[in-house]
C-alpha positions as CSV (number, residue, x, y, z in Angstrom):
1,M,24.4,-14.1,-12.6
2,L,27.6,-15.8,-13.7
3,L,28.0,-19.6,-13.4
4,P,30.6,-20.3,-10.7
5,Q,33.8,-21.5,-12.3
6,S,36.0,-24.4,-11.2
7,R,39.3,-23.7,-9.7
8,G,40.5,-27.2,-10.4
9,F,38.7,-30.4,-9.5
10,W,40.8,-31.3,-6.4
11,K,40.8,-27.7,-5.2
12,D,37.0,-27.6,-5.5
13,I,36.8,-30.8,-3.4
14,R,39.1,-29.5,-0.7
15,S,37.5,-26.1,-0.5
16,G,33.9,-27.4,-0.7
17,R,33.3,-25.4,-3.9
18,W,31.9,-28.5,-5.5
19,V,28.6,-27.5,-3.8
20,I,28.2,-24.5,-6.1
21,V,30.3,-25.5,-9.1
22,P,28.1,-27.9,-11.2
23,V,31.1,-29.1,-13.3
24,S,32.9,-30.4,-10.2
25,S,29.8,-32.0,-8.6
26,L,29.0,-33.7,-11.9
27,R,32.5,-35.1,-12.0
28,I,32.1,-36.4,-8.4
29,L,28.8,-38.0,-9.5
30,L,30.2,-39.7,-12.6
31,L,33.3,-41.2,-11.1
32,P,31.4,-43.8,-9.0
33,V,29.1,-44.5,-12.0
34,F,32.2,-45.1,-14.2
35,L,33.9,-47.4,-11.6
36,H,30.7,-49.3,-11.0
37,L,30.1,-50.0,-14.7
38,N,33.7,-51.1,-15.1
39,W,33.3,-53.5,-12.1
40,S,30.1,-54.9,-13.5
41,W,31.5,-55.4,-17.0
42,F,35.0,-56.6,-16.3
43,T,35.0,-58.6,-13.1
44,P,32.8,-61.4,-14.6
45,L,35.5,-61.8,-17.2
46,I,38.1,-62.5,-14.5
47,L,36.1,-64.2,-11.7
48,S,33.4,-66.9,-12.1
49,H,31.6,-65.6,-9.0
50,P,32.4,-61.9,-8.8
51,P,31.5,-60.1,-5.5
52,P,29.0,-57.3,-5.7
53,S,30.3,-53.9,-6.8
54,P,31.6,-51.9,-3.8
55,L,30.2,-48.8,-5.5
56,A,26.6,-50.1,-5.6
57,P,25.6,-48.7,-2.2
58,L,26.4,-45.2,-3.4
59,L,24.1,-45.5,-6.4
60,F,21.4,-47.8,-5.2
61,I,19.5,-48.6,-2.0
62,S,20.9,-51.5,0.1
63,Y,19.7,-54.3,2.3
64,P,17.0,-56.2,0.5
65,T,15.1,-58.5,2.8
66,P,12.6,-61.3,2.3
67,S,9.1,-60.0,1.5
68,P,6.4,-60.7,4.1
69,T,4.1,-61.6,1.2
70,D,6.5,-64.2,-0.2
71,D,6.0,-62.5,-3.6
72,S,9.1,-62.0,-5.7
73,T,7.4,-59.0,-7.4
74,D,6.9,-57.3,-4.0
75,P,10.4,-56.7,-2.7
76,R,11.2,-55.2,0.7
77,Y,14.2,-53.4,2.2
78,R,15.5,-52.8,5.7
79,K,17.7,-50.0,7.0
80,G,21.5,-50.2,7.6
81,W,24.7,-48.1,7.9
82,L,25.3,-48.1,4.2
83,D,22.2,-45.9,3.8
84,L,24.4,-43.0,5.0
85,V,26.7,-43.6,1.9
86,F,23.6,-43.4,-0.3
87,V,22.6,-40.1,1.4
88,A,26.1,-38.6,1.0
89,Y,26.1,-39.4,-2.7
90,Y,22.8,-37.8,-3.3
91,V,23.8,-34.7,-1.4
92,V,26.2,-34.2,-4.3
93,F,23.4,-35.1,-6.7
94,F,21.2,-32.3,-5.3
95,S,24.1,-29.9,-5.3
96,F,24.5,-30.5,-9.1
97,V,20.7,-30.4,-9.8
98,R,20.3,-27.2,-7.8
99,Q,23.0,-25.3,-9.6
100,S,21.9,-26.7,-13.0
101,V,18.3,-25.6,-12.5
102,L,19.3,-22.2,-11.2
103,F,21.7,-21.4,-14.1
104,G,20.1,-23.4,-16.9
105,I,16.4,-22.6,-16.3
106,C,15.6,-20.1,-13.5
107,Y,18.0,-17.3,-14.4
108,P,17.2,-17.3,-18.2
109,V,13.5,-17.3,-17.4
110,A,14.0,-14.4,-15.0
111,R,16.0,-12.4,-17.5
112,Y,13.3,-13.0,-20.1
113,F,10.8,-11.4,-17.8
114,G,13.1,-8.4,-17.3
115,I,14.7,-9.3,-13.9
116,R,18.3,-8.1,-14.0
117,K,19.3,-7.2,-10.5
118,R,21.5,-9.7,-8.8
119,E,19.5,-10.0,-5.6
120,K,16.2,-10.5,-7.4
121,L,17.8,-13.0,-9.8
122,A,19.0,-15.0,-6.7
123,R,15.6,-14.9,-5.0
124,F,13.8,-15.9,-8.2
125,G,16.2,-18.8,-8.7
126,E,15.7,-20.0,-5.1
127,Q,11.9,-20.1,-5.6
128,G,12.2,-21.6,-9.1
129,Y,14.3,-24.5,-7.7
130,A,11.8,-24.9,-4.9
131,I,9.0,-25.3,-7.5
132,F,11.1,-27.9,-9.2
133,Y,11.8,-29.9,-6.1
134,F,8.5,-29.6,-4.2
135,S,6.3,-30.4,-7.2
136,F,8.2,-33.6,-7.8
137,F,8.6,-34.7,-4.2
138,G,5.1,-33.6,-3.2
139,A,3.6,-35.7,-5.9
140,W,5.9,-38.6,-5.1
141,G,5.0,-38.5,-1.5
142,L,1.3,-38.5,-2.3
143,R,1.8,-41.5,-4.7
144,I,3.6,-43.4,-1.9
145,M,0.9,-42.5,0.7
146,S,-1.8,-43.7,-1.7
147,H,-0.4,-47.2,-1.4
148,L,-0.1,-47.1,2.3
149,P,-2.7,-47.8,5.1
150,T,-2.2,-44.2,6.2
151,W,-3.8,-42.8,3.0
152,W,-5.1,-39.4,3.6
153,Y,-3.9,-39.1,7.2
154,N,-5.5,-42.1,8.6
155,C,-3.2,-41.6,11.6
156,R,-4.3,-44.7,13.6
157,N,-2.4,-46.8,11.1
158,F,0.9,-45.1,12.1
159,W,0.7,-47.3,15.2
160,I,-1.5,-50.4,14.7
161,D,1.0,-52.6,12.9
162,Y,4.2,-51.1,14.3
163,P,7.1,-51.7,13.6
164,Y,7.2,-50.9,9.9
165,W,10.8,-52.0,9.2
166,Q,10.2,-53.7,5.9
167,M,10.0,-50.9,3.4
168,T,9.0,-51.0,-0.2
169,P,12.0,-49.9,-2.5
170,E,10.1,-46.8,-3.5
171,L,9.5,-45.7,0.1
172,K,13.1,-46.3,1.1
173,R,14.5,-44.4,-1.9
174,Y,12.1,-41.5,-1.3
175,Y,13.0,-41.3,2.4
176,L,16.8,-41.3,1.8
177,M,16.6,-38.8,-1.0
178,Q,14.5,-36.5,1.2
179,A,17.3,-36.8,3.8
180,S,19.9,-35.9,1.1
181,Y,17.9,-32.9,0.0
182,W,17.6,-31.5,3.5
183,C,21.3,-32.1,4.3
184,Q,22.2,-30.3,1.1
185,Q,19.9,-27.4,2.0
186,L,21.4,-27.1,5.5
187,I,24.9,-26.9,3.8
188,V,23.5,-24.1,1.6
189,L,22.3,-22.2,4.7
190,V,25.3,-22.8,7.0
191,F,27.9,-21.8,4.3
192,R,25.7,-18.8,3.2
193,L,25.4,-19.9,-0.4
194,E,22.2,-18.0,-0.4
195,K,22.0,-14.5,1.0
196,P,20.5,-14.9,4.5
197,R,17.0,-13.6,5.1
198,K,15.6,-12.1,8.3
199,D,14.4,-15.5,9.4
200,F,17.8,-17.1,8.9
201,K,18.0,-18.6,12.4
202,E,14.4,-19.9,12.1
203,L,15.3,-21.6,8.7
204,V,18.4,-23.2,10.3
205,A,16.2,-24.4,13.2
206,H,13.6,-25.7,10.7
207,H,16.3,-27.7,8.8
208,I,17.8,-29.2,12.0
209,V,14.3,-30.2,13.3
210,T,13.5,-31.7,9.9
211,L,16.7,-33.8,9.9
212,W,15.9,-34.8,13.5
213,L,12.5,-36.0,12.3
214,I,14.1,-37.8,9.3
215,G,16.7,-39.5,11.5
216,W,14.6,-40.8,14.4
217,S,11.6,-41.8,12.3
218,Y,13.8,-43.8,9.9
219,G,15.9,-45.2,12.8
220,V,13.0,-46.4,14.9
221,N,10.9,-47.7,12.0
222,L,8.2,-45.0,11.9
223,T,8.5,-44.4,8.2
224,L,4.8,-44.1,7.7
225,I,4.5,-41.0,9.9
226,G,7.6,-39.6,8.3
227,N,6.0,-39.9,4.8
228,A,2.9,-38.0,6.2
229,V,5.0,-35.2,7.7
230,Y,7.0,-34.8,4.4
231,T,3.9,-34.6,2.4
232,S,2.4,-32.0,4.7
233,M,5.5,-29.9,4.2
234,D,6.2,-30.3,0.5
235,I,2.8,-29.5,-1.0
236,P,2.3,-26.1,0.7
237,D,6.0,-25.2,0.0
238,F,5.2,-25.7,-3.7
239,F,2.4,-23.2,-3.5
240,L,4.5,-20.8,-1.5
241,A,7.2,-20.9,-4.2
242,I,4.6,-20.4,-7.0
243,A,3.1,-17.4,-5.1
244,K,6.6,-15.8,-4.7
245,V,7.6,-16.4,-8.3
246,F,4.3,-14.6,-9.4
247,N,5.2,-11.8,-7.1
248,Y,8.7,-11.4,-8.5
249,L,7.2,-11.4,-12.0
250,H,4.6,-8.7,-11.1
251,L,1.9,-10.6,-12.8
252,D,-1.0,-8.3,-12.1
253,G,-4.3,-10.0,-11.4
254,I,-2.6,-13.3,-10.7
255,E,-0.2,-12.8,-7.8
256,N,-2.8,-11.8,-5.2
257,P,-5.3,-14.7,-5.9
258,M,-2.3,-17.1,-6.0
259,F,-1.2,-15.8,-2.6
260,V,-4.7,-16.4,-1.2
261,I,-4.7,-20.0,-2.6
262,F,-1.3,-20.5,-1.0
263,I,-2.6,-19.4,2.4
264,G,-5.4,-22.0,2.1
265,F,-3.0,-24.9,1.3
266,W,-0.6,-23.7,4.0
267,T,-3.3,-23.5,6.6
268,Y,-4.6,-27.0,5.8
269,F,-1.3,-28.9,5.4
270,R,1.0,-27.0,7.7
271,H,-1.4,-26.5,10.6
272,Y,-4.6,-28.6,10.4
273,L,-2.9,-31.8,9.3
274,N,0.1,-31.2,11.6
275,L,-2.3,-30.8,14.5
276,V,-4.1,-34.0,13.4
277,M,-0.7,-35.9,13.6
278,L,0.2,-34.3,16.9
279,Y,-3.2,-35.4,18.3
280,S,-2.6,-38.9,17.0
281,V,0.8,-39.1,18.7
282,Y,-0.8,-38.1,22.0
283,K,-4.0,-40.2,21.7
284,D,-3.2,-43.2,19.5
285,F,0.3,-44.1,20.6
286,D,-1.2,-46.8,22.8
287,L,-2.5,-48.6,19.8
288,I,1.0,-49.9,19.3
289,P,1.0,-53.7,19.9
290,Q,2.0,-54.8,23.3
291,S,4.8,-56.9,21.9
292,A,6.3,-53.8,20.4
293,R,6.3,-51.7,23.6
294,S,9.9,-52.3,24.5
295,W,13.4,-51.2,23.7
296,T,14.6,-54.1,21.6
297,P,16.6,-52.6,18.6
298,S,17.6,-56.1,17.4
299,E,14.0,-56.8,16.7
300,G,13.3,-53.3,15.2
301,V,11.3,-52.3,18.3
302,W,11.8,-49.1,20.2
303,M,8.5,-47.9,21.5
304,V,8.9,-47.6,25.3
305,W,6.5,-45.2,27.0
306,W,8.7,-42.1,26.7
307,M,9.1,-42.4,22.9
308,R,5.7,-40.8,22.7
309,W,7.4,-37.5,23.6
310,Q,10.4,-38.1,21.4
311,I,7.9,-38.3,18.5
312,F,5.7,-35.5,19.8
313,I,8.4,-32.8,20.5
314,P,10.0,-32.4,17.0
315,I,6.5,-32.3,15.3
316,F,5.5,-29.7,17.9
317,L,8.6,-27.7,17.2
318,L,7.8,-27.7,13.5
319,Q,4.3,-26.4,14.4
320,C,5.9,-23.6,16.4
321,L,8.1,-22.6,13.5
322,N,5.0,-22.9,11.2
323,L,3.1,-20.5,13.4
324,F,6.0,-18.0,13.3
325,W,5.8,-18.0,9.5
326,Y,2.0,-18.0,9.6
327,F,2.1,-14.8,11.5
328,L,4.3,-13.2,8.8
329,I,2.0,-14.6,6.0
330,W,-1.0,-12.9,7.5
331,R,0.9,-9.7,7.9
332,I,1.6,-9.8,4.2
333,L,-2.1,-10.4,3.5
334,W,-3.1,-7.5,5.7
335,R,-0.8,-5.2,3.8
336,V,-2.4,-6.4,0.5
337,V,-5.9,-5.8,1.9
338,T,-4.9,-2.3,3.0
339,G,-3.4,-1.5,-0.4
340,S,0.3,-2.1,0.2
341,S,2.6,-4.2,-1.9
342,L,2.8,-8.0,-1.7
343,K,6.3,-8.3,-0.4
344,D,7.9,-11.2,1.5
345,E,8.2,-10.2,5.1
346,R,11.2,-12.5,5.5
347,S,13.3,-10.8,2.9
348,D,15.9,-8.2,3.4
349,D,16.3,-5.5,0.8
350,E,15.8,-7.3,-2.5
351,G,18.5,-5.3,-4.2
352,D,16.7,-2.3,-5.6
353,D,19.8,-0.2,-5.3
354,D,22.1,-2.9,-6.7
355,E,23.4,-2.5,-10.1
356,D,21.9,-4.3,-13.1
357,E,24.0,-7.5,-13.5
358,D,24.8,-6.7,-17.1
359,A,25.9,-3.1,-16.2
360,A,28.0,-4.4,-13.4
361,L,29.7,-6.9,-15.7
362,Q,30.5,-4.1,-18.2
363,K,31.8,-1.9,-15.5
364,K,34.1,-4.8,-14.3
365,K,35.4,-5.3,-17.8
366,R,36.2,-1.6,-18.2
367,S,38.1,-1.5,-14.9
């Protein structure tokens, strides 16, 4: 699969091709870095008290706030509108990373194992990138949770000390980069940068619900429950991607056991833990301190009675989507048990009738 070529930097920006052209997305990323460094180096030579770099909110998290522990080594951050600027910059970052991983790592690995057809290369690349992303963010989410009172889904602590508006820098950075990733993935789906699968509408719905969860949980200071939901999504998605890569590589003796392991992780994280969190929303919501049960945004408090359902509904919708995919997963397992192939029920034709990419390229050159 050939690397998308730039049609000119400004044309790529106007047309949106920067999403798929890594050279253009890299240029977009480097421009603020260059300007920020110049501001940091040269303005102190001109001004005795230079103002902060106007490019800093693109590159770094904003809004430091005094730590509740009064410890200079334990900083805290609050949310603000400049967080949207950070998210926008890292949408470009994930566009560059995605294309770089696809063309620099996934496609060469696929060709090494004999995958040549365009559709299968694309599917292998999607799952390779998923392994890259979910392994990193699944581990990062676990690390963050291990330092929180909610460690291993101690869901009562979602509510007991609400509001959680003073975030550690790591939690805030993690949260906003997750938002950037899901925004970028929605762009990939909406603009059909990946060939749509049979469950295209369900995937779009999943991404919209995920962004809804990210938005309201961040906005109403429920970042601890957001971290728990992220982790319950990322870890099983890592095992899903591993299972699918093994399937594409036709690694006899490995792909079926890996698929069974994936089902175990998916069942535990995407269903059991999701139901644990739903039950906590329903049962433990009243553990919120009385002083926080009001709609007072200026104090970071939003938890009036009906917010219970604003929290419950998107997690419930995620569970419904998970059940849809769970049904497809068990259909695949049933086919394996009855002697059929381990094929993704969500996929359209994987391109068995498509030309080999190398052959297609030679044909194009001859014409």
